C-alpha positions, 0 to 999 in steps of 0.5 A, a space after each residue: 500500500 502506498 501511504 503517501 498516495 493514500 494521504 494525498 487522496 484523503 487530503 483531497 476529500 478532506 478539502 472538499 468536505 463540508 465545513 460544518 461537518 468537519 467542524 463537528 468532527 474536530 469539536 468531538 475530537 477536541 473534547 479529548 484534548 487536555 487544556 482545550 475548551 470546546 464551548 460555542 465560542 471555540 466552535 465558532 472560531 473553528 468554523 470560521 477558520 475551517 476553510 484555511 485549516 482544511 487546506 493544510 491538513 491531510 487527516 482529521 487528526 492533523 486537522 484537529 491538531 491544527 485547530 486546537 490553538 483556537 480553544 487554548 487559554 493564555 498563557 499558551 505553550 509554544 513549540 520550538 519554532 515559535 519560541 525561536 520567532 519570539 525574540 526580544 526584537 519580535 516582542 518589541 514589534 508586537 508591543 507596537 502592533 498591539 496598539 495598532 490592532 487595538 485601534 481596529 474598530 471592525 475586526 475583519 480579515 480585510 481591516 486586520 490585513 490593512 492594519 498589518 500592512 500599514 504597520 509593516 510599511 511604517 516600520 520598513 518591515 516586510 509583511 512576513 516579518 510582522 506576521 510571523 511573530 503575531 502568528 507565534 504569539 497567538 497560536 503557539 506555533 509557526 503555522 496557521 491559516 492566513 494571519 488576518 483570518 486567524 486573528 479575525 477568528 480569534 476576535 480582537 479581545 482574544 488576539 490582544 490577550 494572547 499578544 499581551 500574555 507574550 509581552 507581559 507573561 
Protein backbone atom coordinates (compact mmCIF):
# COMPACT_ATOMS: atom_id res chain seq x y z
CA UNK A 1 0.00 0.00 0.00
CA UNK A 2 1.29 3.44 -0.91
CA UNK A 3 0.60 5.53 2.21
CA UNK A 4 1.74 8.76 0.57
CA UNK A 5 -0.92 8.35 -2.12
CA UNK A 6 -3.50 7.39 0.49
CA UNK A 7 -2.75 10.56 2.49
CA UNK A 8 -2.94 12.63 -0.69
CA UNK A 9 -6.33 11.19 -1.63
CA UNK A 10 -7.58 11.68 1.92
CA UNK A 11 -6.44 15.32 1.81
CA UNK A 12 -8.27 15.88 -1.47
CA UNK A 13 -11.52 14.56 0.02
CA UNK A 14 -10.95 16.48 3.25
CA UNK A 15 -10.70 19.75 1.32
CA UNK A 16 -13.99 19.00 -0.42
CA UNK A 17 -15.82 18.11 2.80
CA UNK A 18 -18.49 20.36 4.26
CA UNK A 19 -17.05 22.87 6.76
CA UNK A 20 -19.89 22.32 9.22
CA UNK A 21 -19.41 18.55 9.26
CA UNK A 22 -15.66 18.91 9.66
CA UNK A 23 -16.18 21.40 12.48
CA UNK A 24 -18.40 18.88 14.29
CA UNK A 25 -15.77 16.15 13.81
CA UNK A 26 -12.98 18.41 15.06
CA UNK A 27 -15.01 19.59 18.06
CA UNK A 28 -15.73 15.98 19.05
CA UNK A 29 -12.02 15.19 18.84
CA UNK A 30 -11.00 18.34 20.74
CA UNK A 31 -13.06 17.16 23.73
CA UNK A 32 -10.34 14.56 24.33
CA UNK A 33 -7.50 17.11 24.19
CA UNK A 34 -6.38 18.33 27.60
CA UNK A 35 -6.40 22.09 28.11
CA UNK A 36 -8.66 22.86 25.15
CA UNK A 37 -12.08 24.41 25.59
CA UNK A 38 -14.89 23.22 23.34
CA UNK A 39 -17.55 25.83 24.05
CA UNK A 40 -19.66 27.67 21.47
CA UNK A 41 -17.06 30.41 21.08
CA UNK A 42 -14.42 27.84 20.11
CA UNK A 43 -16.88 26.13 17.75
CA UNK A 44 -17.49 29.48 16.01
CA UNK A 45 -13.73 30.05 15.73
CA UNK A 46 -13.14 26.60 14.24
CA UNK A 47 -15.99 27.02 11.76
CA UNK A 48 -14.75 30.47 10.73
CA UNK A 49 -11.22 29.21 10.14
CA UNK A 50 -12.13 25.79 8.67
CA UNK A 51 -11.54 26.79 5.02
CA UNK A 52 -7.92 27.65 5.83
CA UNK A 53 -7.41 24.81 8.30
CA UNK A 54 -8.53 22.07 5.94
CA UNK A 55 -6.23 23.31 3.18
CA UNK A 56 -3.21 22.36 5.30
CA UNK A 57 -4.42 19.03 6.72
CA UNK A 58 -4.27 15.54 5.27
CA UNK A 59 -6.24 13.77 8.01
CA UNK A 60 -8.80 14.55 10.70
CA UNK A 61 -6.05 14.06 13.27
CA UNK A 62 -3.91 16.75 11.62
CA UNK A 63 -6.96 18.98 11.25
CA UNK A 64 -7.75 18.63 14.96
CA UNK A 65 -4.15 19.33 15.96
CA UNK A 66 -4.03 22.46 13.82
CA UNK A 67 -7.35 23.73 15.24
CA UNK A 68 -6.50 23.09 18.90
CA UNK A 69 -4.95 26.55 19.39
CA UNK A 70 -8.40 28.06 18.91
CA UNK A 71 -9.55 26.54 22.20
CA UNK A 72 -6.45 27.05 24.30
CA UNK A 73 -6.23 29.69 27.03
CA UNK A 74 -3.35 32.00 27.84
CA UNK A 75 -0.61 31.51 28.61
CA UNK A 76 -0.08 29.32 25.55
CA UNK A 77 2.56 26.66 25.23
CA UNK A 78 4.91 27.46 22.32
CA UNK A 79 6.56 24.95 20.03
CA UNK A 80 10.31 25.29 19.48
CA UNK A 81 9.94 27.20 16.21
CA UNK A 82 7.52 29.69 17.77
CA UNK A 83 9.90 30.23 20.69
CA UNK A 84 12.68 30.96 18.22
CA UNK A 85 10.48 33.51 16.42
CA UNK A 86 9.60 35.37 19.64
CA UNK A 87 12.92 37.15 20.04
CA UNK A 88 13.26 40.34 22.08
CA UNK A 89 13.07 42.30 18.79
CA UNK A 90 9.88 40.46 17.81
CA UNK A 91 8.36 41.21 21.22
CA UNK A 92 9.12 44.92 20.75
CA UNK A 93 7.45 44.75 17.34
CA UNK A 94 4.42 43.01 18.90
CA UNK A 95 4.12 45.75 21.51
CA UNK A 96 3.72 48.41 18.82
CA UNK A 97 1.47 46.25 16.70
CA UNK A 98 -0.85 45.51 19.62
CA UNK A 99 -1.64 49.22 19.86
CA UNK A 100 -2.46 49.34 16.13
CA UNK A 101 -4.64 46.22 16.33
CA UNK A 102 -6.48 47.63 19.34
CA UNK A 103 -7.41 50.63 17.19
CA UNK A 104 -9.05 48.46 14.50
CA UNK A 105 -12.77 49.01 15.04
CA UNK A 106 -14.26 46.40 12.72
CA UNK A 107 -12.02 43.36 13.30
CA UNK A 108 -12.46 41.73 9.88
CA UNK A 109 -9.75 39.99 7.87
CA UNK A 110 -9.65 42.92 5.44
CA UNK A 111 -9.22 45.53 8.16
CA UNK A 112 -6.67 43.39 10.01
CA UNK A 113 -4.69 42.91 6.81
CA UNK A 114 -4.71 46.66 6.18
CA UNK A 115 -3.51 47.34 9.75
CA UNK A 116 -0.73 44.76 9.45
CA UNK A 117 0.40 46.20 6.12
CA UNK A 118 0.37 49.80 7.45
CA UNK A 119 2.37 48.74 10.48
CA UNK A 120 4.89 46.82 8.37
CA UNK A 121 5.27 49.70 5.93
CA UNK A 122 5.66 52.30 8.69
CA UNK A 123 8.42 50.23 10.30
CA UNK A 124 10.01 49.39 6.94
CA UNK A 125 9.39 45.68 7.52
CA UNK A 126 8.23 43.02 5.14
CA UNK A 127 4.77 41.69 5.96
CA UNK A 128 6.22 38.29 6.91
CA UNK A 129 8.46 39.96 9.49
CA UNK A 130 5.30 41.21 11.17
CA UNK A 131 3.01 38.23 10.54
CA UNK A 132 5.31 35.51 11.90
CA UNK A 133 5.71 36.95 15.42
CA UNK A 134 1.97 37.59 15.59
CA UNK A 135 1.28 34.03 14.43
CA UNK A 136 3.64 32.62 17.05
CA UNK A 137 2.13 34.78 19.79
CA UNK A 138 -1.50 33.91 19.08
CA UNK A 139 -1.17 30.25 18.04
CA UNK A 140 1.90 28.99 19.90
CA UNK A 141 3.12 27.70 16.56
CA UNK A 142 4.84 28.86 13.42
CA UNK A 143 1.98 27.76 11.15
CA UNK A 144 -1.66 28.72 10.76
CA UNK A 145 -4.06 29.79 8.05
CA UNK A 146 -3.67 33.38 6.85
CA UNK A 147 -2.85 35.61 9.78
CA UNK A 148 -5.67 38.05 9.01
CA UNK A 149 -8.27 35.25 9.04
CA UNK A 150 -6.68 33.71 12.14
CA UNK A 151 -6.86 36.96 14.10
CA UNK A 152 -10.42 37.60 12.94
CA UNK A 153 -11.48 34.10 14.04
CA UNK A 154 -9.93 34.66 17.47
CA UNK A 155 -11.50 38.10 17.78
CA UNK A 156 -9.94 41.32 18.94
CA UNK A 157 -10.09 40.68 22.69
CA UNK A 158 -8.56 37.20 22.49
CA UNK A 159 -5.91 38.34 20.00
CA UNK A 160 -4.84 41.20 22.25
CA UNK A 161 -4.92 38.94 25.34
CA UNK A 162 -2.64 36.42 23.65
CA UNK A 163 -0.21 39.09 22.47
CA UNK A 164 -0.33 40.67 25.93
CA UNK A 165 0.49 37.33 27.56
CA UNK A 166 3.62 37.10 25.42
CA UNK A 167 4.62 40.66 26.24
CA UNK A 168 3.88 40.59 29.96
CA UNK A 169 3.90 36.89 30.83
